[in-house]
C-alpha positions as CSV (number, residue, x, y, z in Angstrom):
1,M,-7.6,1.5,18.2
2,P,-5.5,0.4,15.1
3,K,-4.3,3.0,12.7
4,L,-4.8,2.6,9.0
5,S,-1.9,3.7,6.7
6,V,-1.2,3.8,3.0
7,F,2.2,2.9,1.6
8,N,2.5,3.7,-2.1
9,N,4.9,4.8,-4.8
10,V,3.8,7.6,-7.1
11,S,5.5,9.2,-10.1
12,L,6.4,12.9,-10.1
13,D,3.1,13.5,-12.0
14,G,1.2,11.8,-9.3
15,C,0.4,8.4,-10.7
16,F,0.7,5.0,-8.9
17,T,0.4,3.0,-12.1
18,D,1.1,4.0,-15.7
19,G,-1.5,4.0,-18.5
20,Q,-1.2,0.3,-18.8
21,G,-1.4,-0.6,-15.2
22,D,2.4,-1.2,-14.8
23,M,4.2,-0.3,-11.6
24,S,7.7,-1.7,-12.5
25,W,8.9,2.0,-12.9
26,A,8.8,2.3,-9.2
27,H,11.5,-0.3,-8.4
28,K,15.0,1.1,-8.0
29,N,17.0,-1.5,-6.1
30,D,20.1,0.3,-4.9
31,Q,21.5,-0.6,-1.5
32,E,20.2,2.4,0.4
33,W,16.7,1.8,-0.9
34,L,16.9,-1.9,-0.2
35,D,18.0,-1.2,3.4
36,F,15.0,1.2,3.9
37,T,12.6,-1.4,2.4
38,R,13.9,-4.1,4.8
39,T,13.7,-1.8,7.7
40,N,10.2,-0.7,6.8
41,A,9.0,-4.3,6.4
42,R,9.7,-5.0,10.1
43,G,6.5,-3.6,11.3
44,G,3.5,-5.7,12.0
45,G,-0.2,-5.4,11.3
46,T,-2.7,-6.4,8.7
47,M,-2.2,-5.8,5.0
48,L,-5.2,-4.7,3.0
49,F,-5.4,-5.2,-0.8
50,G,-7.8,-4.9,-3.7
51,R,-7.9,-7.9,-6.1
52,V,-5.6,-6.3,-8.7
53,T,-2.8,-5.6,-6.2
54,Y,-3.3,-8.9,-4.4
55,D,-2.9,-10.7,-7.8
56,L,0.4,-8.9,-8.3
57,M,1.6,-9.5,-4.8
58,V,0.7,-13.3,-4.7
59,Q,2.6,-13.8,-7.9
60,F,5.9,-12.7,-6.4
61,W,6.1,-12.8,-2.6
62,P,5.4,-16.5,-2.0
63,T,8.1,-17.5,-4.6
64,P,11.6,-18.8,-4.1
65,M,12.8,-15.7,-6.0
66,A,11.3,-13.4,-3.5
67,M,12.8,-15.4,-0.6
68,Q,16.2,-15.3,-2.3
69,S,16.2,-11.6,-3.3
70,M,14.5,-10.1,-0.3
71,P,14.1,-12.8,2.5
72,A,13.3,-10.5,5.4
73,V,10.6,-8.6,3.4
74,A,9.3,-11.9,1.9
75,E,9.0,-13.5,5.3
76,R,6.9,-10.6,6.6
77,M,4.8,-10.4,3.5
78,N,4.0,-14.1,3.5
79,N,3.3,-14.4,7.3
80,L,1.4,-11.2,8.1
81,P,-2.5,-11.3,8.1
82,K,-3.9,-10.0,4.9
83,V,-7.4,-9.0,3.7
84,V,-8.3,-8.8,0.0
85,F,-11.4,-6.9,-1.0
86,S,-12.9,-8.3,-4.1
87,R,-16.3,-9.0,-5.5
88,T,-14.9,-11.5,-8.0
89,L,-12.3,-13.5,-6.0
90,D,-13.9,-16.6,-4.4
91,K,-10.9,-17.7,-2.3
92,A,-7.4,-16.6,-1.5
93,T,-4.4,-18.9,-1.9
94,W,-1.8,-16.7,-0.2
95,N,-1.0,-17.8,3.4
96,N,-3.0,-15.8,6.2
97,T,-5.4,-14.1,3.6
98,R,-9.1,-13.8,3.8
99,V,-11.5,-12.4,1.2
100,V,-14.1,-9.8,1.9
101,K,-16.7,-9.5,-0.9
102,D,-18.7,-6.5,0.1
103,D,-18.9,-3.4,2.4
104,L,-15.3,-2.3,2.2
105,V,-16.0,0.9,4.4
106,G,-18.1,-1.0,7.0
107,E,-15.4,-3.8,7.3
108,V,-12.5,-1.4,7.7
109,R,-14.5,0.7,10.3
110,R,-15.1,-2.5,12.1
111,L,-11.4,-3.5,12.0
112,K,-10.4,0.0,13.3
113,N,-12.9,-0.2,16.2
114,E,-11.7,-3.6,17.4
115,P,-8.3,-4.2,19.3
116,G,-5.6,-5.3,17.1
117,D,-2.5,-4.3,15.1
118,D,-2.3,-1.4,12.8
119,M,-3.2,-1.9,9.1
120,V,-1.5,-0.9,5.8
121,I,-2.8,-0.6,2.2
122,M,-0.3,-1.2,-0.5
123,G,-1.3,-0.3,-4.0
124,S,-5.0,-0.6,-4.3
125,G,-5.9,2.8,-5.6
126,T,-9.6,2.2,-5.7
127,I,-9.6,1.2,-2.1
128,I,-7.5,4.1,-1.0
129,S,-9.9,6.6,-2.7
130,Q,-12.9,5.0,-1.1
131,L,-11.4,4.9,2.4
132,T,-10.0,8.5,2.0
133,E,-13.6,9.5,1.1
134,A,-14.9,7.8,4.2
135,K,-12.1,9.5,6.3
136,L,-10.8,6.1,7.6
137,I,-7.1,6.6,6.6
138,D,-4.9,7.9,9.3
139,E,-1.6,8.2,7.5
140,Y,-0.3,8.4,3.9
141,K,3.3,7.1,3.4
142,I,4.2,8.1,-0.2
143,V,7.3,7.5,-2.2
144,V,7.7,10.0,-5.0
145,V,9.8,8.3,-7.7
146,P,11.6,10.7,-10.1
147,V,9.8,9.6,-13.3
148,I,7.1,11.3,-15.3
149,L,4.6,8.8,-16.8
150,G,2.4,11.2,-18.8
151,S,-0.7,9.2,-18.0
152,G,-1.9,6.7,-15.4
153,R,-4.0,6.4,-12.3
154,T,-3.9,8.4,-9.1
155,M,-4.8,7.1,-5.7
156,F,-7.5,9.7,-5.2
157,E,-9.7,9.4,-8.1
158,G,-13.3,10.4,-7.1
159,V,-12.3,11.9,-3.8
160,S,-14.4,15.0,-3.0
161,G,-13.4,17.6,-0.6
162,R,-9.8,18.4,0.5
163,P,-8.6,16.3,3.4
164,T,-6.2,18.3,5.5
165,L,-2.8,16.6,6.0
166,K,0.2,17.3,8.2
167,C,3.7,16.3,7.0
168,T,5.4,14.3,9.9
169,L,8.4,13.1,8.0
170,S,10.5,13.4,4.8
171,R,13.6,11.7,3.5
172,T,15.5,11.9,0.2
173,F,17.3,8.9,-1.1
174,E,20.4,8.9,-3.4
175,N,18.4,7.3,-6.2
176,G,16.1,10.3,-6.3
177,N,13.1,8.7,-4.4
178,V,11.6,11.1,-1.8
179,Y,9.7,9.4,1.1
180,L,6.9,11.6,2.6
181,C,4.7,10.8,5.5
182,Y,1.5,12.7,6.1
183,E,-1.0,12.2,8.9
184,T,-4.6,13.3,8.6
185,A,-5.3,16.4,10.6
186,L,-8.4,16.7,12.6
């Protein structure tokens, strides 16, 4: 059964976007961080996006600039299967992408019950909160970036209850980022 993970950057005050929806504050491209990013991108699986994150990703990864600046990551991002959940997007232009218009929870439950590779959600806070609420996320991979935004969106808006998590890995980087990995506890 495939696992579903989240990979996201958050500010010290817990936001994944600032008050204007910007995420550029999360990109610190020193060598140690770039090496980690390249290594992390070697995994396989299916990427899940909401429409807003999909729109951001498709503007960068299929471009020559992405291939020049981060070729290993760009190759994986462009070739892995992708699902974008959107009520408004009619078709996807990014390679290996399909659009699902409704029943996010039902579709993810179906994907988790079929044989296949693991899945990862990047960005897409609304999807994360809905799938957290439905208890479908197995692992949260969070990078805490040492910046305070003062306002923005959290990944868990609207989540009721308190899911129990177990820390399985942590790593601090010279740029101040802290990588935390949590599995859902049963």
